[in-house]
C-alpha positions in Angstrom: 2.4 23.5 11.3 -0.7 21.5 10.0 -4.1 22.5 11.1 -6.8 20.3 12.1 -10.6 20.3 11.4 -13.1 18.7 13.3 -15.7 16.4 11.3 -18.7 14.4 12.3 -19.5 11.0 11.0 -22.1 8.4 11.4 -21.2 4.8 12.2 -23.1 1.5 13.0 -22.9 0.7 16.6 -21.1 -2.6 16.0 -18.3 -0.8 14.1 -17.9 1.9 16.8 -17.6 -0.9 19.3 -14.8 -2.6 17.6 -13.0 0.7 16.8 -13.4 1.5 20.6 -11.9 -1.8 21.5 -9.1 -1.5 19.0 -8.1 2.0 19.9 -8.3 1.5 23.6 -6.1 -1.5 23.2 -3.4 0.8 21.6 -4.0 3.8 23.9 -5.0 5.8 21.0 -7.6 8.7 21.0 -10.4 8.5 18.4 -8.9 11.2 16.5 -5.6 9.2 16.4 -7.3 6.1 15.2 -9.4 7.7 12.4 -6.3 9.8 11.3 -4.2 6.7 11.1 -7.0 4.8 9.5 -7.7 7.4 6.8 -3.9 7.7 6.0 -3.6 3.9 5.6 -6.6 3.9 3.2 -5.1 6.9 1.2 -1.8 5.1 1.2 -3.4 1.8 0.0 -5.4 3.4 -2.6 -2.3 5.4 -4.1 -0.3 2.1 -4.1 -3.2 0.2 -5.8 -3.4 2.9 -8.4 0.4 2.7 -9.1 0.1 -1.1 -9.5 -2.7 -0.7 -11.7 -0.6 1.9 -14.0 2.3 -0.5 -13.8 0.3 -3.5 -15.2 -1.4 -1.3 -17.8 2.1 -0.2 -18.9 3.3 -3.9 -19.4 0.0 -4.8 -21.0 0.2 -2.1 -23.6 4.0 -2.5 -24.1 5.2 -5.8 -23.0 8.9 -7.1 -22.9 10.0 -8.5 -26.0 11.6 -12.0 -26.1 14.9 -10.4 -26.5 14.7 -8.3 -23.4 13.5 -11.3 -21.4 16.5 -13.4 -22.7 19.0 -10.4 -21.9 17.6 -10.3 -18.4 17.8 -14.0 -18.0 21.3 -13.9 -19.1 22.4 -11.1 -16.9 21.0 -13.0 -13.9 23.0 -16.1 -14.9 26.1 -13.9 -15.2 25.8 -12.1 -11.9 24.4 -15.2 -9.7 27.2 -17.6 -11.3 29.7 -15.8 -9.1 27.6 -16.7 -5.8 29.2 -19.3 -3.6 26.0 -21.2 -3.2 
């Protein structure tokens, strides 16, 4: 079972008011709101880093014209059998 730790943060009053409105409309506690927000931010940062690495990989080693043509031909072959 995961353990929890209490933390103290400072927020501008207007931000806290928006948080309170949002969490109350969802029926969440403050802890739930901030846990969900932190998890979402961490997930987004991880995904952004993965995209950055993906783009870097294709920048360093782009597909060759032959590879692009092979994928194009494979797509034509597969999709030509579709009834539409």
